[in-house]
C-alpha positions, 0 to 999 in steps of 0.5 A, spaced: 620 651 294 626 649 298 631 644 293 636 639 296 644 636 294 647 631 298 654 631 297 657 624 296 665 623 298 666 616 297 671 611 301 672 605 304 678 603 308 683 609 309 677 614 308 670 614 310 664 615 305 661 621 307 654 624 306 651 632 306 645 634 305 644 642 304 638 645 303 636 652 298 631 657 299 628 660 292 633 665 291 639 661 293 641 667 298 643 662 303 644 655 304 643 651 311 647 644 312 641 639 314 644 634 315 652 630 315 654 622 316 661 619 316 659 612 314 664 607 318 670 605 315 670 599 311 663 600 310 660 596 303 658 600 296 652 596 297 650 599 304 653 606 302 648 606 296 642 603 300 643 609 305 644 614 299 637 611 297 634 612 304 636 619 304 633 621 298 627 618 300 626 622 306 628 628 304 622 632 305 622 633 296 624 627 292 624 631 285 627 636 288 634 632 291 640 632 287 646 628 290 653 630 286 658 624 288 665 624 288 666 619 281 674 620 282 676 612 282 671 607 284 665 613 284 662 612 278 660 606 278 658 607 285 653 613 282 651 609 277 647 604 282 644 610 284 641 612 278 640 604 275 638 600 281 634 606 285 632 611 279 636 617 283 639 623 280 646 623 280 652 628 278 658 625 277 663 629 279 671 627 278 675 631 282 682 634 278 688 638 280 686 641 273 685 650 272 678 648 269 671 645 270 669 642 263 663 637 262 655 638 262 649 635 264 651 629 269 658 629 269 663 634 270 670 634 272 672 639 277 679 642 280 679 641 288 681 648 288 674 650 285 669 646 290 675 649 296 673 657 294 666 655 293 666 652 300 669 658 302 666 663 300 660 661 301 663 661 310 666 668 308 659 672 306 655 667 311 652 664 306 652 657 308 650 656 315 651 649 319 644 647 324 647 646 330 643 639 331 648 636 326 652 631 331 658 632 326 658 638 326 664 640 330 668 633 327 666 638 320 669 645 324 675 640 326 675 638 318 675 645 316 681 647 321 684 642 319 684 643 312 690 646 308 692 649 301 699 648 299 704 649 294 709 644 291 715 649 290 718 645 285 712 644 280 708 651 283 701 647 283 696 647 289 694 641 293 688 641 298 687 636 303 688 635 310 693 637 315 696 632 319 696 624 321 689 621 321 686 628 319 680 626 314 678 631 309 671 628 307 666 631 311 669 637 307 669 634 300 661 632 301 660 639 303 664 642 298 660 638 292 653 640 294 655 647 295 659 647 288 653 644 284 649 649 288 652 654 286 654 652 279 650 657 273 645 653 269 
């Protein structure tokens, strides 16, 4: 039986809200990116919540779909709306610049580095497959190409972000959130 993980990276004015649906089989040896959507800039959060709710309802196995959302900034209230108004199982992930994962159950603090590394490992091992029928697949590939790690020479801390003016990383983060939670040890 398949499990589904819906990654949700929230944005509004400067960054898009992005939604990714990842499907995994029983043994979780391979993940299939089945759906990827980028909402228009300035999309109201209520519309985003309704869209996510609709996607969860149309997922083949509703009881096996977990929403994994970015709780940084306005994310936590949006995830609460999903939980309370739509009875959706939602995991809150606050993305940090820290060194270790903390939290349990429905709330985690995860270094961005860990999200990115999980995604890189899955791609390198060919355990993450992108369905060719996804209209935004090319945009995701472009975001992945523009996604860079930088080290601050003064602090020696890593940062991960889209490289270049006008570049986005919302699709990458939506996929990374779903992958991280799917790979997280139980």
